[in-house]
C-alpha positions in Angstrom: 83.5 70.8 -31.6 85.1 74.2 -32.3 84.2 77.3 -30.1 81.9 78.8 -32.7 79.9 75.6 -33.0 79.6 75.3 -29.2 78.3 78.9 -29.0 75.7 78.1 -31.7 74.5 75.0 -29.9 74.3 76.9 -26.6 72.4 79.8 -28.3 70.0 77.3 -29.9 69.4 75.5 -26.6 68.7 78.7 -24.7 66.3 80.1 -27.3 64.5 76.7 -27.6 63.9 76.5 -23.9 62.7 80.0 -23.9 60.3 79.2 -26.7 59.0 76.1 -24.8 58.1 78.2 -21.8 56.5 80.9 -23.9 54.5 78.3 -25.9 53.2 76.8 -22.6 52.1 80.1 -21.3 50.5 81.0 -24.6 48.6 77.7 -24.6 47.3 78.3 -21.1 46.0 81.8 -22.0 44.3 80.5 -25.1 42.8 77.5 -23.4 41.4 79.8 -20.6 39.9 82.1 -23.3 37.9 79.1 -24.8 36.0 78.9 -21.5 34.9 82.5 -21.6 33.3 82.6 -25.0 29.6 83.6 -25.3 27.3 85.2 -28.0 28.8 88.5 -28.9 32.2 87.6 -27.4 33.8 85.1 -29.8 37.2 83.5 -29.1 39.0 85.9 -31.5 37.9 88.9 -29.4 38.9 87.4 -26.0 41.7 89.4 -24.4 43.4 86.3 -23.1 43.3 84.7 -26.5 44.9 87.7 -28.1 47.4 87.8 -25.3 48.1 84.1 -25.9 48.8 84.9 -29.6 51.3 87.6 -28.7 53.1 85.2 -26.3 53.0 82.6 -29.0 54.5 85.1 -31.4 57.4 85.7 -29.0 57.9 82.0 -28.6 57.9 81.6 -32.4 60.6 84.3 -32.7 62.7 82.3 -30.2 62.1 79.1 -32.2 63.3 80.8 -35.4 66.6 81.7 -33.7 66.9 78.1 -32.3 66.3 76.6 -35.7 69.1 78.6 -37.3 71.5 77.0 -34.8 70.2 73.4 -34.2 68.6 70.7 -36.2 64.8 70.4 -36.4 64.8 67.3 -34.3 66.6 68.9 -31.4 64.6 72.1 -31.3 61.2 70.5 -31.7 62.0 67.9 -29.0 62.8 70.7 -26.5 59.6 72.5 -27.5 57.7 69.4 -26.6 58.7 69.8 -23.0 55.5 72.0 -23.0 53.7 68.6 -22.4 55.0 68.4 -18.9 54.8 72.2 -18.2 51.3 72.4 -19.5 50.1 69.3 -17.6 51.5 70.6 -14.3 50.2 74.1 -14.8 46.7 72.8 -15.8 46.5 70.7 -12.6 47.5 73.7 -10.4 45.5 76.4 -12.1 42.4 74.6 -13.3 42.2 71.7 -10.9 42.1 69.4 -13.9 42.8 65.7 -13.2 44.2 63.3 -15.7 43.5 59.6 -15.6 46.3 57.1 -14.9 46.5 56.0 -18.6 46.8 59.6 -19.7 49.5 60.3 -17.1 51.5 57.3 -18.2 51.0 58.3 -21.9 52.3 61.8 -21.2 55.3 60.3 -19.4 55.9 58.0 -22.4 55.8 61.0 -24.8 58.4 62.8 -22.8 60.7 59.8 -22.5 60.4 59.1 -26.2 61.1 62.7 -27.1 64.2 62.7 -25.0 65.6 59.8 -27.1 64.5 61.6 -30.2 66.3 64.8 -29.2 69.5 62.9 -28.3 69.6 61.4 -31.8 69.9 64.7 -33.6 73.2 65.5 -35.2 74.7 69.0 -35.0 75.4 70.0 -38.6 73.3 72.4 -40.7 72.0 71.1 -44.0 73.2 72.6 -47.3 71.0 75.1 -49.2 67.7 73.5 -50.2 66.4 73.1 -53.7 63.2 74.3 -55.4 61.7 70.8 -55.0 61.6 71.4 -51.3 59.5 74.5 -51.7 57.1 72.6 -54.0 56.8 69.7 -51.6 56.1 72.0 -48.6 53.6 74.0 -50.7 51.7 70.8 -51.5 51.8 69.8 -47.8 50.3 73.1 -46.6 47.4 72.8 -49.0 46.7 69.2 -47.9 46.8 70.3 -44.3 44.4 73.2 -44.9 41.9 70.9 -46.7 42.2 68.3 -43.9 41.6 71.0 -41.3 38.5 72.1 -43.0 37.2 68.5 -43.2 37.5 67.9 -39.5 36.7 71.4 -38.3 33.1 70.6 -37.3 33.9 67.3 -35.6 33.6 66.8 -31.9 37.0 65.2 -31.3 40.0 67.4 -30.4 42.8 65.1 -31.4 42.5 65.4 -35.2 42.6 69.1 -34.9 45.6 68.9 -32.5 47.3 66.6 -35.0 46.9 69.0 -37.9 47.9 71.9 -35.6 51.1 70.1 -34.8 51.8 69.4 -38.4 51.2 73.0 -39.2 53.6 74.3 -36.7 56.1 71.6 -37.6 55.8 72.9 -41.2 56.9 76.3 -40.0 60.1 74.7 -38.6 60.8 73.1 -42.0 60.1 76.4 -43.8 62.5 78.3 -41.4 65.2 75.6 -41.9 64.8 75.8 -45.7 65.3 79.6 -45.9 68.4 80.7 -47.7 70.4 82.9 -45.4 74.1 83.5 -45.3 75.7 82.1 -42.1 76.4 84.7 -39.5 74.3 87.4 -41.2 71.0 88.7 -40.0 67.9 88.3 -42.1 67.7 90.7 -45.1 64.0 91.7 -45.7 64.5 91.9 -49.4 65.9 88.3 -49.4 63.1 87.0 -47.2 60.3 88.4 -49.3 61.8 86.9 -52.5 61.7 83.4 -51.1 58.7 81.0 -51.3 59.7 79.6 -47.9 58.7 82.9 -46.2 55.1 82.6 -47.5 55.0 78.9 -46.7 56.0 79.8 -43.2 53.1 82.1 -42.9 50.6 79.6 -44.4 51.8 76.8 -42.1 51.4 79.1 -39.1 47.9 80.1 -40.0 46.8 76.4 -40.4 48.6 75.5 -37.1 47.2 78.3 -34.9 43.6 78.0 -36.1 43.3 74.2 -35.7 45.2 74.2 -32.4 42.9 76.9 -31.0 39.9 74.9 -32.1 41.2 71.8 -30.5 41.7 73.6 -27.2 37.9 74.3 -27.1 37.1 70.6 -27.5 39.6 68.7 -25.3 41.7 68.9 -22.2 44.7 71.2 -22.5 47.2 68.5 -21.4 46.0 65.9 -23.9 45.7 68.4 -26.8 49.2 69.7 -26.0 50.6 66.2 -25.9 49.2 65.2 -29.3 50.1 68.6 -30.8 53.7 68.6 -29.4 54.6 65.0 -30.3 53.3 65.5 -33.8 55.2 68.7 -34.1 58.4 66.9 -33.2 58.3 63.5 -35.0 56.9 64.2 -38.4 58.9 67.4 -39.2 62.0 65.7 -37.7 61.7 62.7 -40.0 60.9 65.0 -43.0 64.0 67.2 -42.2 66.2 64.1 -42.3 65.0 63.1 -45.7 64.2 66.4 -47.3 66.6 68.8 -45.8 69.5 66.6 -44.8 69.4 67.1 -41.0 71.8 64.4 -39.7 71.3 61.7 -37.1 74.1 61.0 -34.6 76.3 58.0 -35.5 75.1 54.9 -33.6 71.8 56.5 -32.6 69.5 54.8 -35.1 68.0 52.3 -32.6 67.4 54.9 -29.8 65.8 57.1 -32.4 63.5 54.3 -33.5 62.6 53.4 -29.9 61.9 57.0 -29.0 59.6 57.4 -32.0 57.7 54.2 -31.1 57.3 55.1 -27.4 56.2 58.7 -28.2 53.7 57.6 -30.9 52.3 55.0 -28.5 51.7 57.7 -26.0 49.9 59.9 -28.6 47.7 57.0 -29.6 46.6 56.5 -26.0 45.9 60.2 -25.6 44.0 60.4 -28.8 41.7 57.5 -27.7 41.1 59.0 -24.2 37.6 60.4 -23.6 37.4 64.1 -24.2 37.5 66.2 -21.0 36.8 69.8 -21.8 38.1 72.4 -19.4 35.6 73.5 -16.8 33.5 76.5 -17.9 33.9 79.6 -15.8 31.4 82.3 -15.1 32.0 85.4 -17.2 31.8 88.5 -15.1 
């Protein structure tokens, strides 16, 4: 690997880790805000929810930088480290206990994602075609419709699943942007590309469904379903649609990692809902 490539990989790793930490903090703030809602003080007006959005925005900016230097698989798998960070922080801050099956499932998700991250190759895909924008456009419409259909349900995991797909879609949109290597983003170029608007649409679907899921289920379980979905589906789509490479000889570890992570998500999705404890609003 030549020096420039090593520098790009290091930059991508640093920004991906930073995004993971910021996303975890944003999730904690938004989850806490869901326990403070009451008539006249909806979620969107809660200071902690708004603060969480700002922190998420900073995390998203770090994610964009990481995605310009690393494949979708690698970046999204690092972001999924939020599973462990969130589970630990939830236990410490909110005295929330997870059952043994849920703990094992979260561990399985992390182990599977490590294998998934290790399977990612290091080359950037070539410029994408118009067909990619069309496919992503259809996908965001389907997600928006699905989100509306499950919006009034009492289960968190369908919303967390759609939220993960929404944020995963933002990663695909970033990866499909046409930017000259080594140059900063040109606003005129960005506004002329469909991928820019797809990025915004995916983000809106992702943040709304994820926020709704936080009000229905435990933060650790919601984050696990959200994060694994955000890694696996966009990662597979990026391989087929964008040409993100898989490391030579890593086909079997990739398959095993996917199987283990998906199994963990299924266990978490079937676990009984445990909403965060309500707090008194002063």
